[in-house]
Short mmCIF file of the C-alpha atoms (twelve columns), coordinates in Angstrom:
data_MODEL
# 
_entry.id   MODEL 
# 
loop_
_atom_site.group_PDB 
_atom_site.id 
_atom_site.type_symbol 
_atom_site.label_atom_id 
_atom_site.label_alt_id 
_atom_site.label_comp_id 
_atom_site.label_asym_id 
_atom_site.label_seq_id 
_atom_site.Cartn_x 
_atom_site.Cartn_y 
_atom_site.Cartn_z 
_atom_site.pdbx_PDB_model_num 
ATOM 1  C CA . MET A 1  -46.897 7.441  20.888 1 
ATOM 2  C CA . SER A 2  -50.530 8.238  21.363 1 
ATOM 3  C CA . LYS A 3  -50.892 10.063 18.049 1 
ATOM 4  C CA . PRO A 4  -48.972 9.196  14.861 1 
ATOM 5  C CA . LEU A 5  -46.740 11.699 13.120 1 
ATOM 6  C CA . PRO A 6  -48.122 13.389 9.996  1 
ATOM 7  C CA . LYS A 7  -47.465 11.420 6.811  1 
ATOM 8  C CA . TRP A 8  -45.344 13.802 4.720  1 
ATOM 9  C CA . PRO A 9  -42.958 14.963 7.478  1 
ATOM 10 C CA . SER A 10 -42.460 11.304 8.391  1 
ATOM 11 C CA . TYR A 11 -41.577 10.423 4.796  1 
ATOM 12 C CA . LEU A 12 -39.107 13.311 4.611  1 
ATOM 13 C CA . LEU A 13 -37.537 12.299 7.930  1 
ATOM 14 C CA . ALA A 14 -37.195 8.673  6.798  1 
ATOM 15 C CA . LEU A 15 -35.635 9.769  3.504  1 
ATOM 16 C CA . GLY A 16 -33.222 12.054 5.335  1 
ATOM 17 C CA . LEU A 17 -32.173 9.264  7.691  1 
ATOM 18 C CA . TYR A 18 -31.684 6.904  4.743  1 
ATOM 19 C CA . VAL A 19 -29.454 9.450  2.990  1 
ATOM 20 C CA . CYS A 20 -27.523 9.895  6.242  1 
ATOM 21 C CA . ALA A 21 -27.047 6.119  6.503  1 
ATOM 22 C CA . ASN A 22 -25.810 6.018  2.892  1 
ATOM 23 C CA . THR A 23 -23.340 8.781  3.649  1 
ATOM 24 C CA . LEU A 24 -22.023 6.983  6.719  1 
ATOM 25 C CA . PHE A 25 -21.701 3.675  4.886  1 
ATOM 26 C CA . ALA A 26 -19.944 5.457  1.994  1 
ATOM 27 C CA . GLN A 27 -17.169 6.450  4.416  1 
ATOM 28 C CA . SER A 28 -16.151 2.764  4.699  1 
ATOM 29 C CA . TYR A 29 -17.372 1.183  1.462  1 
ATOM 30 C CA . PRO A 30 -17.579 2.036  -2.238 1 
ATOM 31 C CA . LEU A 31 -20.820 3.756  -3.248 1 
ATOM 32 C CA . VAL A 32 -22.632 0.699  -4.644 1 
ATOM 33 C CA . SER A 33 -21.694 -1.390 -1.605 1 
ATOM 34 C CA . ALA A 34 -22.828 1.418  0.698  1 
ATOM 35 C CA . LEU A 35 -26.216 1.584  -1.040 1 
ATOM 36 C CA . LEU A 36 -26.617 -2.173 -0.740 1 
ATOM 37 C CA . ALA A 37 -25.563 -2.192 2.928  1 
ATOM 38 C CA . SER A 38 -28.019 0.570  3.830  1 
ATOM 39 C CA . LEU A 39 -30.787 -1.245 1.957  1 
ATOM 40 C CA . VAL A 40 -30.042 -4.431 3.906  1 
ATOM 41 C CA . VAL A 41 -30.167 -2.557 7.219  1 
ATOM 42 C CA . LEU A 42 -33.462 -0.946 6.188  1 
ATOM 43 C CA . MET A 43 -34.961 -4.323 5.274  1 
ATOM 44 C CA . MET A 44 -33.750 -5.816 8.579  1 
ATOM 45 C CA . GLY A 45 -35.489 -3.004 10.438 1 
ATOM 46 C CA . LEU A 46 -38.727 -3.434 8.502  1 
ATOM 47 C CA . VAL A 47 -38.753 -7.190 9.161  1 
ATOM 48 C CA . SER A 48 -38.142 -6.639 12.867 1 
ATOM 49 C CA . VAL A 49 -40.985 -4.099 13.041 1 
ATOM 50 C CA . THR A 50 -43.316 -6.570 11.321 1 
ATOM 51 C CA . LEU A 51 -42.373 -9.460 13.589 1 
ATOM 52 C CA . LEU A 52 -42.570 -7.422 16.785 1 
ATOM 53 C CA . ALA A 53 -45.784 -5.546 15.949 1 
ATOM 54 C CA . GLY A 54 -47.957 -7.906 17.966 1 
ATOM 55 C CA . LYS A 55 -45.614 -8.025 20.978 1 
ATOM 56 C CA . SER A 56 -45.285 -5.612 23.861 1 
ATOM 57 C CA . LYS A 57 -43.875 -2.124 23.423 1 
ATOM 58 C CA . ARG A 58 -41.094 -2.906 25.880 1 
ATOM 59 C CA . LEU A 59 -39.863 -5.874 23.816 1 
ATOM 60 C CA . PHE A 60 -40.039 -3.756 20.666 1 
ATOM 61 C CA . MET A 61 -37.956 -0.974 22.254 1 
ATOM 62 C CA . VAL A 62 -35.380 -3.374 23.713 1 
ATOM 63 C CA . THR A 63 -34.963 -5.153 20.379 1 
ATOM 64 C CA . SER A 64 -34.707 -1.865 18.487 1 
ATOM 65 C CA . VAL A 65 -32.021 -0.562 20.838 1 
ATOM 66 C CA . LEU A 66 -30.158 -3.877 20.582 1 
ATOM 67 C CA . LEU A 67 -30.207 -3.787 16.757 1 
ATOM 68 C CA . LEU A 68 -29.102 -0.142 16.757 1 
ATOM 69 C CA . THR A 69 -26.242 -0.927 19.137 1 
ATOM 70 C CA . ILE A 70 -25.077 -3.891 17.042 1 
ATOM 71 C CA . CYS A 71 -25.185 -1.899 13.793 1 
ATOM 72 C CA . SER A 72 -23.381 1.043  15.399 1 
ATOM 73 C CA . SER A 73 -20.678 -1.090 16.990 1 
ATOM 74 C CA . VAL A 74 -20.023 -3.000 13.760 1 
ATOM 75 C CA . GLY A 75 -19.739 0.312  11.914 1 
ATOM 76 C CA . GLY A 76 -17.371 1.643  14.585 1 
ATOM 77 C CA . ILE A 77 -15.209 -1.482 14.496 1 
ATOM 78 C CA . LEU A 78 -14.950 -1.307 10.703 1 
ATOM 79 C CA . TYR A 79 -14.038 2.369  10.896 1 
ATOM 80 C CA . VAL A 80 -11.268 1.776  13.448 1 
ATOM 81 C CA . ALA A 81 -9.922  -1.335 11.720 1 
# 
């Protein structure tokens, strides 16, 4: 992106996505476990952003899509099982 998003709408969007992740995790786990699982996924994403910040945008996008696919497939497998 050539220009960053405004600060407050970005915070609200991030909070909304976090609440959505908690809701999805709560479908499979008890509430406390869902909160912990969503916190772990958030921390994994923040670490990956930090580590990939100095690399190319293409590597960052590929890694982000890979992490999203892994998290989604694990969630789907747990839901079906």
